[in-house]
N, C-alpha and C positions, 0 to 999 in steps of 0.2 A: 504493500500500500504506500501511497505517496505521503510523506510526513505532513503533519497539519500546517507547519509553517512554510511549506513550499507551495507557491502559487502555480497552478497549471499554466503552461505556455499558451499565449494568445496567438491566434492565427496571424501571419504576416499581413501587412497593410498595403493597400493600393490607393493612390490619389487620383481622383477624376476631376476635381474642381480646385480652383485657386482660392482657398479660404482667406487669403490676405485681402481680397477685394471686398469681403463681406464685413465691412466696418459697421459701427453703430449708425453712421449716416446712411450707409447703403440699406441696412435693415429698416430704417425709418422711411426711406423713399419707397422701398418695396411695399411696406404696409399702406402708405398713402396711395400708391398705384393700385393695389388690390381693391381698396375701397372705391376708388374712382372707376375702375372697370366694372365692378358690380353695379354701380349706379348707372353707367352709360350703356353697357352692352345689352342688347335685346337678344337673349339666348334663343328664343323661339325663332326669330328671324335668322339667326346664325345657322340653326339646324337645317334651314332650307338651302344653304349655300354649299358649294363644293368645298373640299378641304383647302384647296389653294385660295379660293375666294375668302374663306374664313380667315386664313393667315394674313392675307393682305389687309383685310378690314381691321382686324385686331392690331396688326403691326402699326397701321397708321394712327390708331388711338393711342398706342403706347408711345410712339414718337412724338405725338402732340403733347402728351402729358410731360414727357422728359424735357421738351423744348420750353414748355410754359412754367415748369416747376423750378423756380430760382431760389427757393428758401433752403434747399438742401444741396450743397455742392457735391457733384460726382465727377469722377474722372471719365475719360472716354471708354476705358476698359470696363468700368463699373456700369456705365450706361449700356454697353453692349451685353454684359452679363444679365443686367436687369431685364432687358428685352427678351433674351433667350429664356430666362426662367419664368417670366410672366407668360410667354407663349406656351411653354411646357405645362404650366399650371392650368391655364385656361383651356387650351385645345388638346393637350396631350396628357401624359400620365405623370406630371410633376417631376420630382427628382429621379424617377425611374427612367426618364427619357434618355439620359446620357448613357445608361447601362444597356438599354434596349438597342441603342445605336452602335454600340461597340461590338464588332464582329467576333472578337476573341472571347467575349463573355458568353459562357454556355448556360450558366444557371445563376439566378438571382434569388437570394434568401433574405427576407426582411424579418428580423426578430425585434419587433417594436420600432418606434419611430426614430430611435437613436442608433440602432445597429443594423447595418445592411451588409451582408456578405455576398461575395460573388465567387463563382468558379471560373477560372481562366487557365486554359491549357492543362486541365486535369488537377489543378490545385485550388484550394479554397483560401480566399483572402478577405480580410475585413476592409471594406471600402470606407471612404470619407463621406459618402452620401448620407444625408440626414433629412428627415422630415421635420417640419416646424413643430408638430405636436401629433398626438395620437388622433386627434380630430382631422388633421391634415391627411394623415395616412389613410384613415377610414374613408375620407372623401375620394381619394385616388382609387381605393378598392371598389367603392360603389360606382365610380365612373366606368371602370373596366367591366364589371359584371352587368351594368345597365346596357352596355353595347351589345351584349349577347342575350338580352331579354331575361336576365336572371336578377335575383335580389339577394342582399345579405343584410341581416339585422339581428336583433336579439332573439327573435322567434325562429330565424333560419340562419344560424351563425357560421355555417360552413358552405363553401361553394367550390365547384370544380368546373372550369370553363376553358374555352379556347379564345385567345386574344385575336384582334383583327389581323395580325401578321401571322397567325397560326401557332404562336407559342402557347404552351400549356400553362394554365394559371390555376393556382389553388390558394384559398385564403380561409383562415379561421380567426374569429374575433371573440372578444369577451362576451359572455361569461365563460366560454369554453377555454379560451387561452387566458391564463392568469396574469401575464405580464405585458399585455398589449396585443395589438393585431399582428398576426403572423402571415407571411406571404411566401409562396414558393413559385418561381417561374422557370420552366424549362424552355429555353429559347428555341424557336423554329430555325432550322438550318436551311437558308435559302439555296445554297449550292450543295447538292448532295455529294457525299464522299464516294469516290470511285474505288473499285477493288484495288487498282494500282496504288492508291494512296496508302493502303495498308502496308505495302512494302516501304514506301517513303518514310512512314512514321514508325517503322520497325514493329508494327502490330501483328505481322505475320511474315512468314518466309515467302519468297517467290513461288516455291513449289506448292505451298498451301493455297496461295491465291489462285494459281492456275488450276489446282485440284477443285477448289470450291466453285470456280467459274464453270468448269466442265460439269460438275454435279448439278448446278442450277440449269445449265443448258439441256442436259439429258433427262430432265424432269424427275429428279429424285425428290421425295418428300423430306423436307429438312426442318428440324426444330432447332432454334437458336436459344441457348440457355445462358443465363447470367444474372448477376445481382443488379441492384438499382444503380443506374448511371454507368453501366459497363459497356454500353454501346450496342445493345441488341437491335433497336430500331434502325440505327445507322447501318449495321451490317445487312439487315433485311432489305433496306433500300438499295444498297450496293449490289446484292445478289439479284435483285429484281431486274437489273440492267441486262441480264442474260436471258430474259424471257423473250421468245420470238415475237415479232410484230404481228403475226397472224393469230396469236392466241387471245382468247377472251378471258380476261382476268378480273376477278372481283376482290376488292380489298374491304376488310371489315375492321374498324377501329373504334375505341372509345373516344379518342381525340385524333382527328385526321392529321397524320404526320408524314405518311408515305408519299413519295414523289415519283410515281411511275410515269414514264414518258412514252410508253407504247400507245398506239392509236386506239386500242380496244380495251380500255380500263373503265370499270364501273366502281365508284367509291361509295361505300356505305359507312354511316357513323351512328353509333348508339344515341339514344335520347334519354336524358334523366327525367325523373318525374317532375311535373309542374308544381306550382306553389300549393295546390290542393292534394299533392301526392299521387296523382294519376298521370297517365300518358307515357309511362316509361316504355322504351323499346330496348330490349336487352340484346347482347351479342348472340345468344342462342336463337332468338327470333330472326335476327338478320342472317345467321348461318343457314337456318332452315329455308328462309326465303331465297337465299343465294343459290341453293341447290336446285331451285325451280327455274333458275335463269340461264341454264345451260352454260356453266362456267367451264373453261379448260383448267384453270387453276384458281384456288382460293388462297388468299393471303390474309392471315389473321394477325392483327397487331400484337395481341397477347392472349394466351389461354389463361383464364383465371377463374372459370366457373363451370356451370353445367353445359356450356357450349362444347366442351371437350367431347361429349358423346357424339354430336353431329360432325365435328371436325374429324375425329377418328374414323367415323363411318364413311365420310366423304373420301378420305385418303385411301380407304379400303375398297372403294367402289368406282375406281376409274378416274379420279381427279389427281393424277400424278403431277408432280411438280408443285404441289401446294407447300406453303411455308407458314411458320408461326413462331412466336417467341414465348418464353416462359421464364418466370423468376425461379432460379435454382443456382446453387453454387458448384454443382458437379453433374456430369451426365447421369450418374446413378440417382442423384437427388431429383433430377428432372423426371426420370421414369417413375420414381416413387410419388412425386407430386401429381403426375398424370393419373396414376393409379388411385390416389386419394381423391382426386377430383371426380373420377369416374364413380368411385364408391359413394361420394356425397351427393351425386346427381340422382341417386335412386335407381340406377340401372341394375337389373337383376342378373349379375354375372359373378361367378366365382373369382377369387383373386388370380387364379391361374389363367382363367379365360380373359380377364382384363389385361394381363401381361401379354398374352398371345395376341390380342387385338392391337395393343400398342406396338408390339414387335412387327406385325404384318403391315401396320399403317405407315410407320416411319422407316426411312432408310438410314438416317444419320442425325446425330446431335452435334452441334457446334457450340463449344463452351467458351464464353468470353469472361474476362476477369479484369477488374480495375486493380492495378498493381500498387504497391506501397509507395512508388514514386509518382503516382497520379496518372500514369499511362494506362491505356486500355489495350489489351492484347487478346488474340485468339490463342487460348492456352491448351486446347484439346479438340480433336475431331474424332468422334467415335462412330463406328458403324453399328447399327442395330442388327442383332442376329436372333431370329426366332429359335427357341429351343423347347425341350420337353417341359422345362419348368416355367416357360412363358417367353422370356426374352433375356438375352445377355448382350453385352457390348464388347467391342474390340477397338482398341485405340489405334488409329491410323497415323495421326500426327500429334505431337505434344510440344510444349515449351518447358525447358529446364531453366529455372531462374538461378541467377548468381548473386553477387554482392552489388551494393551501390557503388558507382564510380565516384571520382572526386567532384563531379558536378551534381551528384544526387540522383543520377539516372540508374535504373536497374539494368544490370548486365544479364547475360544468359544466352541460350541458343535454342532454335527450333530443330526438330528432327523427325524423320519418318521411321515408323516401326517396321516397314517393309511388308506388312500384311496385305495380301491381295483381297480386296473386298468382294463380297458375294454379288454385288451389283455390277460386276465387270461385264456380264452379257448385255446389260442395258446400255453400257458405254459402247460396246461393240455394235449394237443396233444403230447407234448414232455415229458410227465411225470415229469414236473418240477413245477406243480402248488403249491404243498405243500411247496416246497423249497422257491418259490416266496412269498407265504403268510407269511412264517416264517420271511423273511427279512423285511416285512412291519409291523411287530408287533410294537405297540406303548407302550407296557408295559415294554420294555427294557429300563433301565435307560440310558439316554444320557451320553456319556463319555465326561467329561470335558477335554479340551486340555490346 
């Protein structure tokens, strides 16, 4: 245990704004501007304008205030900052705007109005972003949820929504959160990561990337397993790039994140219950409906409930090439989770029959992990092998971790076990068997990272 007198280490800090500009004069001017805008702005009329027209109209009001306000002296830099912050508060999401605009920030975590953390390049930092008060933070939260037709208040103190740019948004407010409003934002990645990027970022070996590309192209059923923030959806996105342009693909997600560019893609999204508690559309309902829409492949954002029954059935009845993700820390854990979900769904099958169904539905499990240096890696690729006991797995590729180097980066190497998978005949059918065997060669010297 840590001794009582030793304080735990704080996360390193990142600076996004120049706090030297926010003097007492600046804060006084900002307060006066806020009052003036509330008095002068016709918000109903603003809602009828385009985003650009709104910005132009409010900008001219702000510039007029700054030029006419002589009682509080401001520098040119302070005037520019005042204009930006006023526009963000009135038309955007206040202090969050600078973080939403930063392409390197992947997650935003607000722990009350005084502490805002960000994840940048796999590591968590305490930012210098602050809200004026809890009321200010709550106002930003309400503005976000109002844009998607939801509400958050004491009677409904939790909300999960998608922001206008596609980012995932979750908030929980008092009385459920004891120390202020809490916000988590998983930012939407506008430029999807290609499989080749996994080599660039040392997240997989070239042989693993080629192997997975072949597996996606030859229509294997693939389950992507990993913990929170390990990059499951990112890999699912990347693998989808190998789906043929002539295939009819249906995607099903709680929050639409996948970015498929094939011409024949149908995107479905679940719907939460309304304020009266009715109108919910679950993943299972969407999967069942998708099976009536003549899909070639079904891509499920995440298996998390009783939809597992229909997904396994679909993979067993001709929908080869389907893909999904699941929360698990190891391929064996992923199988156990699938089995537990099948059991909780009420399906009348013995444990052995459940394992047999899982083994015949899936060809492969790809395991992702977020390493201790913040990097995300493909750490294991396992083949599913039906057996008398139900199903077993065989590891085809794995990552062997080493020590941290002088820059704090994790070393190690990827390697092939040399096992020839049972789905080799399917690769042969697509004239990819020799390419697949080349990837699995064990005489290639593992590349040290």
